[in-house]
C-alpha positions in Angstrom: 0.6 -11.6 -8.1 1.5 -15.0 -6.3 3.1 -14.4 -3.0 2.3 -17.8 -1.7 5.8 -19.2 -1.8 8.3 -16.4 -2.1 8.7 -13.3 -0.2 6.9 -10.5 -2.0 8.6 -6.9 -2.5 6.1 -4.3 -3.1 7.4 -1.1 -4.5 5.6 2.3 -3.9 4.8 4.6 -6.8 4.4 8.1 -4.8 2.4 10.2 -7.0 3.2 13.6 -6.9 0.2 16.4 -6.0 -2.9 15.5 -8.6 -4.7 18.5 -9.9 -6.4 20.1 -7.4 -4.3 19.3 -4.1 -2.7 22.4 -2.8 0.8 21.1 -3.6 0.2 20.5 -7.1 3.0 22.1 -9.4 2.5 20.5 -12.8 0.2 18.9 -15.2 -1.7 15.8 -15.2 0.5 14.2 -18.2 3.6 15.2 -15.5 2.4 13.3 -12.7 1.5 10.1 -15.4 5.2 10.7 -16.5 6.3 10.5 -13.0 4.7 7.4 -12.2 5.7 5.6 -15.5 9.4 6.7 -14.7 9.3 5.2 -11.6 7.7 2.0 -12.3 10.3 1.4 -14.9 12.8 2.0 -12.3 11.3 -0.8 -10.1 11.1 -3.3 -13.2 14.8 -2.6 -14.1 15.7 -2.9 -10.2 13.9 -6.5 -10.0 10.8 -5.6 -8.4 7.5 -6.9 -10.1 5.1 -5.5 -7.8 4.3 -1.9 -7.0 1.5 -0.2 -5.1 0.3 3.1 -6.4 -0.7 6.0 -3.8 -1.9 9.5 -4.2 1.1 10.4 -1.8 1.5 14.2 -2.7 -2.0 14.9 -2.1 -1.5 16.1 1.6 -3.4 17.4 3.5 -5.5 14.4 3.1 -9.5 14.2 3.4 -10.5 11.8 6.1 -12.8 10.1 4.1 -14.0 10.1 0.2 -11.8 11.9 -2.2 -12.9 13.8 -5.1 -14.4 12.1 -8.3 -11.0 13.1 -10.6 -8.8 11.6 -7.9 -10.1 8.3 -8.7 -10.2 8.9 -12.3 -6.7 10.0 -12.5 -5.6 7.1 -10.5 -7.5 4.5 -12.8 -5.6 6.1 -15.8 -2.3 5.9 -13.9 -2.8 2.3 -12.9 -4.0 1.3 -16.4 -1.0 3.1 -18.4 1.3 1.4 -15.7 -0.3 -2.0 -16.8 0.0 -1.7 -20.0 3.4 -0.5 -20.4 4.5 -3.1 -18.0 2.2 -6.0 -18.9 3.5 -9.3 -17.5 6.3 -7.5 -15.7 4.6 -5.6 -12.8 1.5 -6.3 -10.9 -0.7 -3.6 -9.3 -1.9 -2.4 -5.8 -3.9 0.7 -5.2 -4.1 2.7 -2.0 -6.0 5.9 -2.0 -5.2 8.4 0.8 -6.3 8.9 3.6 -8.6 6.2 3.9 -10.8 5.8 0.7 -11.3 1.9 0.4 -14.0 2.4 -1.9 -12.3 4.9 -4.4 -9.2 2.4 -4.0 -11.4 -0.6 -5.1 -13.0 1.3 -7.9 -9.9 2.0 -9.1 -8.6 -1.4 -8.5 -11.2 -2.8 -10.9 -10.6 -0.4 -13.3 -7.4 -1.2 -14.0 -7.1 -4.7 -12.9 -5.1 -4.4 -9.8 -4.6 -7.1 -7.6 -5.1 -5.8 -4.1 -5.8 -2.3 -2.6 -4.4 -1.2 0.9 -6.9 0.1 3.5 -5.3 2.2 6.5 -8.0 1.8 8.7 -10.2 -1.0 7.8 -11.8 -2.0 11.2 -11.9 -0.2 14.1 -11.2 3.6 14.7 -8.0 5.8 14.7 -7.4 9.1 15.9 -5.3 10.7 12.9 -4.1 14.0 11.8 -7.2 13.9 9.5 -9.1 13.4 13.0 -11.2 10.7 14.0 -11.5 7.8 11.2 -13.7 4.6 11.5 -13.5 1.5 9.6 -15.9 0.7 6.9 -15.0 -3.3 6.7 -18.8 -4.0 6.3 -19.2 -1.4 3.4 -15.9 -2.2 1.6 -16.6 -6.1 1.4 -20.0 -5.6 0.0 -18.9 -3.1 -2.5 -16.3 -5.6 -3.6 -18.8 -8.3 -3.8 -21.3 -6.0 -5.8 -18.2 -5.2 -8.5 -16.9 -8.7 -8.8 -19.8 -10.5 -10.3 -18.6 -13.5 -8.6 -15.2 -13.2 -10.6 -11.7 -12.4 -9.3 -11.4 -9.5 -6.9 -8.8 -7.3 -5.7 -7.8 -8.4 -1.7 -7.9 -6.3 0.6 -4.6 -5.6 2.7 -5.9 -3.9 6.0 -3.0 -1.9 8.4 -2.8 -2.9 11.9 -2.2 0.1 14.0 -1.5 2.2 11.0 1.2 5.2 10.7 0.6 8.5 11.6 -2.3 7.3 13.9 -3.4 6.2 17.6 -6.4 3.5 17.9 -9.7 4.6 19.1 -10.0 1.7 21.5 -7.8 -1.4 22.2 -4.2 -1.1 21.1 -4.0 -4.8 21.4 -2.1 -5.6 18.4 -3.2 -9.4 18.2 -6.7 -8.6 18.9 -6.8 -5.9 16.3 -5.4 -8.5 13.7 -7.7 -11.3 14.7 -11.0 -8.6 14.3 -9.6 -7.5 10.6 -9.2 -10.9 9.3 -12.0 -13.0 11.3 -14.8 -10.4 11.8 -13.6 -7.8 9.1 -13.0 -10.3 6.4 -9.0 -8.6 5.6 -7.4 -11.0 3.2 -4.0 -9.9 4.7 -2.5 -7.6 7.0 0.0 -4.8 7.3 2.2 -3.7 10.2 3.9 -0.5 10.0 6.2 1.8 12.2 5.0 5.2 13.4 5.4 7.1 10.4 6.3 7.3 6.8 9.9 5.7 6.6 10.0 4.5 10.2 11.0 1.2 11.4 8.2 -1.5 12.1 8.3 -3.4 15.4 9.7 -6.7 15.0 7.6 -8.1 18.2 4.4 -6.7 17.0 5.2 -8.3 13.6 5.5 -11.8 15.6 2.1 -11.0 17.3 0.4 -10.1 14.3 1.7 -13.5 12.5 0.7 -15.6 15.4 -2.7 -13.9 15.7 -3.4 -14.2 11.5 -1.4 -17.5 10.9 -3.6 -18.2 7.7 -3.1 -14.9 6.2 -0.2 -13.0 4.5 1.6 -10.5 6.6 3.3 -7.6 5.3 5.5 -4.8 6.5 4.5 -1.4 5.5 7.5 0.9 6.4 11.2 1.6 7.7 12.4 -1.6 5.8 15.8 -1.1 4.3 18.6 -3.2 2.5 20.2 -3.5 5.9 16.8 -4.6 7.6 15.1 -7.0 5.1 17.1 -9.9 6.2 15.6 -9.8 9.3 11.9 -8.9 7.9 12.1 -12.0 5.6 12.7 -14.5 8.6 9.1 -13.5 10.1 6.8 -11.6 7.3 5.4 -13.0 3.8 6.1 -9.6 2.3 7.2 -5.9 2.5 5.8 -2.5 0.9 9.0 -0.3 0.5 9.2 3.2 -0.5 11.5 5.8 0.9 14.6 3.3 0.7 14.2 3.2 -3.1 14.3 6.7 -3.9 17.8 8.3 -4.6 19.8 9.5 -1.3 16.4 7.7 0.5 15.0 11.2 -0.3 10.9 10.2 -1.3 11.2 13.6 -3.1 13.5 12.5 -5.8 13.0 9.6 -8.5 13.3 6.0 -8.0 16.9 4.8 -8.1 17.0 1.6 -9.8 20.4 0.7 -8.4 19.0 1.2 -5.0 16.0 -1.2 -6.4 18.6 -4.0 -7.4 20.4 -3.7 -3.7 17.3 -4.1 -2.0 16.1 -7.1 -4.0 19.8 -8.7 -3.7 19.5 -8.2 -0.1 15.9 -9.8 0.1 16.5 -12.7 -2.1 19.7 -13.9 -0.4 
């Protein structure tokens, strides 16, 4: 994945609830089929990067997930990589904030990046207080890389579904995540899933971290992506790609194509 020269579009593979989660209504093979179907719609619609999230596992744990979650996400990631080799690069996000599991999965399935919702600082969330673990995560990544290529860490700033436990100055948070925390890039979101991102906040983050990629992580649609393209280096898009913008429905390749066309124009 090379997002240095063009606007990067990252489609989200929202996994249904995995076995063991309260909302699980099917087998692991059905979850895998769901992921492969949506990945195919992304590729057919013109998107060449995706991020896999255990979205259906709510209510989420505030810290470490159970071991089978990492194992299953690793299998799904490897299956997506193998099915769409050369066509679809990968990212991993283990909700709510298990960056260690995300890195483990990413190394196992050769993903390009991980998303960490609370990387530095701390945030009050519906799971309680979550504290960032930048020191532990960056060292864990180094221990797995053996000096070779390693997944990039994309860190949320003022992440959705949360309030900062400390300063809410987004420029300060951006500088700390990249300068003191070691994040490779930053993600700016709205207040919740599918909610639009404040473009003024996006401008502040870009100014605070000019040498790092900055992505928008929520609320972008085919109608708003042209504005985002002028300010950000990439976008993570989920809700807008699903049929009727219903996150429970399958990803619609025609909606994907419309989004891609709007971004590229």
